N, C-alpha and C positions, 0 to 999 in steps of 0.2 A: 666366172665364179658362180657356183651353185647357190640356190636359196638355202638359208639356214632353216632346218626343219626340226632339229632336236630341241625339245622343250627346255631341257636343262641348260643348253648353250644359249637359247634365247633369253632365259632368265639371267644368265651370267652376263650376257651382252647388255641387258638393261641396267643391271647393277653397276657394271663398269662405266656406262655412260653417266650414271648418277655420281659415281666416285670421281670421274674426270671433271664433271661440272663443278662439284664441290671443291676439288683441288684448284681448278682454274679460278673460281670465285675467291677462294682464300688467298691465292697468289695475287690477284688484282687488289684485294683489300689490304694485303700486307704491304703492297707498293705505295698506296696512297689512301690510307684509311681516313674516312670521315663519314658521318652519318648521311651526308648528301650523296657521296659515291656509293655507299651501301644501298640507299634507296633507289638511285638511278640504275644500279646493277639489277636489283630485284625487279624493277619495272621493266627493264629490257628483257630479262629472262621470261617474265610473265607474258609480255607481248609476243615474243617469238613463239612461245608455247601456244598461245591463242591463235596465231597465224597458222601454225602447223595443223591445229585442230580444224580451222577454217578450210585450209587447202585440201585436207583429206576427208574429213567427216561431213562438214557442211555442204561442200560442193557435191559430193557423191550422194548424200541423203536428201538434200533439199532443192538443189538447182539442176543437177544433171545425173539422175540415178543410173543411167546407162554407161557412164564413164568411170573407169577404174584407174587409179593412179599407181604408178610403180615407184615414184620418188618425187622429190621436189623439182628436179629438172623436167620431168614429164608435166608437172603442174604448170611450170613456167611456159613450156611450149603450148599447152592447152589454153592457158590464159591469154597468151599473145595471139594465138590462132583464133580464139573466140572473139577477141576485140576486133581483129581485122574483118571477120565475117559480119559482125554487127555494124561496122562502119560502112560496109558495102551495101547494106540494105537500106 
């Protein structure tokens, strides 16, 4: 599958992700609404967003500027490989 390069399609993809996330959240809250569930869902979403930021921005800009990630799977392979190298030294 080729990389998405059309700016309009990239924007559409972003908005579709937002819509899917909102619909999934609404579905979860409609199944078992409570303020506790809503708060836990919000914290989980926020933490996953911060991890994504860490995996792609923080690592690339602050710890290893030479490494470029293509996706979360690449980050997992990088993180596991880095741990093994640091344990060997």
